[in-house]
C-alpha positions in Angstrom: -35.8 37.7 50.8 -32.5 39.3 49.5 -30.3 36.5 50.9 -30.5 33.9 48.1 -29.7 36.4 45.2 -25.9 36.3 45.5 -26.0 32.5 45.5 -28.2 32.6 42.3 -25.7 34.9 40.6 -22.8 32.7 41.6 -24.7 29.7 40.4 -25.4 31.4 37.1 -21.8 32.4 36.7 -20.6 28.9 37.4 -23.1 27.5 34.9 -21.8 29.9 32.2 -18.2 29.0 32.9 -19.1 25.3 32.7 -21.0 25.8 29.5 -18.0 27.6 27.9 -15.7 24.7 29.0 -18.1 22.1 27.5 -18.4 24.1 24.3 -14.6 24.3 24.1 -14.2 20.6 24.7 -16.9 19.8 22.0 -15.1 22.0 19.5 -11.8 20.4 20.4 -13.2 16.9 20.0 -14.7 17.8 16.6 -11.4 19.2 15.4 -9.5 16.2 16.6 -11.9 13.8 14.8 -11.7 15.9 11.6 -7.9 15.8 11.8 -7.7 12.0 12.2 -8.3 11.2 8.6 -5.3 13.2 7.1 -3.2 12.3 10.2 -4.0 8.6 9.6 -3.1 8.9 5.9 0.2 10.7 6.7 1.2 8.1 9.2 0.4 5.2 6.9 2.2 6.8 3.9 5.3 7.4 6.1 5.2 3.7 7.2 4.5 2.4 3.7 1.2 0.7 4.7 -1.3 3.1 3.1 -2.4 0.5 0.5 -6.2 0.8 0.9 -6.2 4.2 -0.9 -4.1 3.0 -3.8 -5.7 3.9 -7.1 -5.1 2.0 -10.3 -2.9 4.9 -11.5 -0.5 4.3 -8.6 0.0 0.7 -9.6 2.5 -0.1 -12.4 1.7 -2.4 -15.3 4.0 -5.2 -13.9 1.9 -5.7 -10.9 3.9 -3.7 -8.4 3.4 -0.1 -7.1 5.5 2.7 -8.5 6.7 3.8 -5.0 6.8 0.9 -2.7 8.9 1.7 0.4 8.0 -1.3 2.6 11.1 -2.3 4.5 9.5 -5.6 5.6 10.0 -7.2 2.2 11.8 -10.5 2.3 14.0 -10.2 -0.8 15.7 -13.5 -0.1 12.6 -15.4 -1.2 10.6 -15.3 -4.4 7.1 -16.7 -4.6 5.4 -17.5 -7.8 1.7 -16.6 -7.7 -0.4 -18.3 -10.3 -3.9 -16.9 -11.2 -6.8 -19.0 -12.2 -10.4 -18.2 -13.2 -13.6 -20.3 -13.4 -16.9 -19.0 -14.7 -20.1 -20.7 -13.4 -22.4 -19.1 -15.9 -22.5 -17.6 -19.4 -19.8 -15.0 -19.1 -16.1 -14.5 -19.8 -13.8 -14.3 -16.8 -10.0 -14.4 -16.8 -6.9 -12.9 -15.2 -4.9 -10.4 -17.3 -1.8 -12.4 -16.6 -1.3 -16.0 -15.6 1.5 -15.6 -13.0 3.5 -13.1 -11.1 6.7 -13.4 -9.1 6.7 -11.5 -5.8 8.7 -11.3 -2.6 7.0 -11.9 0.7 5.9 -8.6 2.2 5.8 -6.9 -1.2 2.7 -5.2 -2.4 1.5 -6.5 -5.8 -1.5 -6.3 -8.0 -3.1 -8.3 -10.8 -6.1 -7.4 -13.0 -9.0 -9.7 -13.7 -11.2 -9.2 -16.7 -15.0 -9.9 -16.8 -17.5 -9.6 -19.6 -21.2 -10.3 -19.5 -22.0 -12.1 -22.8 -25.7 -12.4 -22.0 -28.4 -10.3 -23.4 -29.7 -9.5 -19.9 -28.5 -7.8 -16.7 -27.1 -10.2 -14.1 -25.7 -10.1 -10.6 -22.5 -12.0 -10.0 -19.9 -12.6 -7.3 -16.5 -14.3 -7.1 -15.3 -16.7 -4.4 -11.5 -17.1 -4.0 -9.6 -20.3 -3.1 -6.0 -21.0 -2.6 -3.5 -23.8 -3.1 -1.7 -25.1 -1.2 -4.1 -24.7 1.8 -1.4 -23.6 4.2 -1.0 -20.4 2.0 -4.5 -19.3 2.8 -3.7 -17.6 6.1 -0.7 -15.8 4.6 -2.3 -14.4 1.4 -3.6 -11.0 2.4 -5.9 -9.3 -0.1 -6.1 -5.5 0.5 -8.4 -4.8 -2.5 -10.5 -7.4 -4.2 -13.6 -7.5 -6.4 -14.5 -10.7 -4.4 -15.5 -8.5 -1.5 -18.7 -7.5 -3.2 -21.5 -8.6 -5.5 -21.8 -6.7 -8.8 -24.5 -5.9 -11.4 -23.4 -5.9 -15.0 -25.4 -4.8 -18.0 -25.7 -6.9 -21.2 -22.4 -7.0 -23.0 -20.7 -5.0 -20.3 -16.9 -5.5 -19.7 -14.9 -4.6 -16.6 -11.4 -4.9 -15.3 -10.9 -5.2 -11.5 -7.7 -5.2 -9.5 -6.6 -7.6 -6.8 -4.1 -5.9 -4.5 -2.3 -8.4 -2.2 0.6 -9.0 0.1 2.1 -12.4 1.0 3.0 -12.6 4.6 6.7 -13.1 5.2 5.7 -15.8 7.7 4.6 -18.1 4.8 6.2 -21.5 5.4 9.6 -21.8 3.7 8.6 -24.9 1.8 5.9 -23.0 -0.2 7.3 -21.4 -3.3 4.2 -21.4 -5.5 0.7 -20.2 -4.6 -2.4 -20.6 -6.9 -5.1 -18.0 -6.4 -8.3 -19.2 -8.0 -11.6 -17.4 -8.4 -15.0 -18.9 -9.3 -17.3 -16.3 -10.6 -21.0 -17.3 -10.4 -24.3 -15.7 -11.1 -26.4 -14.8 -8.1 -29.9 -16.1 -9.1 -32.9 -13.9 -8.4 -30.9 -11.0 -7.1 -29.4 -7.9 -8.6 -26.7 -5.9 -6.8 -27.4 -2.3 -6.1 -24.0 -0.8 -7.1 -21.6 -1.3 -10.0 -17.9 -0.8 -9.3 -16.0 1.8 -11.2 -13.6 -0.1 -13.4 -11.9 0.2 -16.7 -13.9 -1.0 -19.7 -12.1 -3.6 -21.8 
């Protein structure tokens, strides 16, 4: 009857040791996951690719960031980007500037202005298009109002940024790109969220 007791004690001791190890691993994994966000930001900032967290305050009025350290910019080429806006509905929609000259690989931004001139709330969304067509694969938008559908109150005005980079692999014969947006009302549907933008 007394024989199995030492084995039970040894088993309990092994279980406690295993439990401590598992608890330590769980705490270690939680700490690692928690540290990933600041670590990711630090790495991206060091490499000059942390563009997703750019706020409008970090972007200068000429369409280029105040501290752009990207070493992959092709300064031997200049691309003219023209901005176009079409409104499919009773609202005002236009770019803050008609064109911008950028180097491939260079981070740039342009603001688009929108105003709901209707006396009712509406849901709307923008669809982008590019010319020439071969530029489509090389025009990389990092922040764009076209990613979402928005609800705007009667008479409400907003400004939204488009942050983009033109891939240095853009064909050499392309020197001008036209970015065109068509903003249209989404009938019978209202978006749940309204973006935080600057009132005009």
